[in-house]
N, C-alpha and C positions, 0 to 999 in steps of 0.2 A: 741748403746744399742737398738735403735729402730729396726735395722735389725735383731738382735738376737731374739727379741720378735716377729717380723713379720714372721721370718723363723722358729719359734718355736724351737730354739736351746738351750733354757734355761735348758733342762734336760741333756745336754752334758757339761762336764767341759770346761770352757773357760779360756785360758791363756792370752787373750788380755786385756791389761789395756788401750787400745786405744792410746798408745804412739807410735805406728808404729815401725819403726826400732830402736827407742830409748828405747823400752820396755825391761825390765829386762830378760824375757825369751829368747829374741833374742840372747843375749850374753851367757846366761846360756846353751842353747841348740844349740848354733852355727848355728842359722837359717841364711841361705844365699839366700834363694829364696822361692817363694810361687808358687804352693803348696808344703808343706813339711809334711811328716808324720813320726811318731815314734810308734813303738810297745814297750809298757812298761809292764814289768812283775809285778806280784802282790807285789813285794818288792819295786817297783819304779825304777828298773834298766831298762835303755833303752837296749833292746835286738836286735833291728834292726831299720833302718831308711831309708826313701826314697825308699821303695819297691813299685813296681807297677805290675799290671797284674799277670802273672804266678808266678813271684818271690814272690809276696805278698801272693798269695794263698798257695804256697809251704811252706813258713815260718810259716804261720798261722797253717797249717796242722801239721807241725813239733811241734810247741809249744802246740797245743791242744790235742796231743796224750794222 
């Protein structure tokens, strides 16, 4: 919690419950490594995951048309 406050991450949604790999979101979102990212549409559906660099930029451009 101190790191979240120190890094001023409080304005961003946090899914960590500080339970590490036993955390409920780990199973729900099938997290297998860190870092991991998800693009979530306004309805809450995961539309892409684990994109980096040009692939991430292309998907964002596609979704934000």
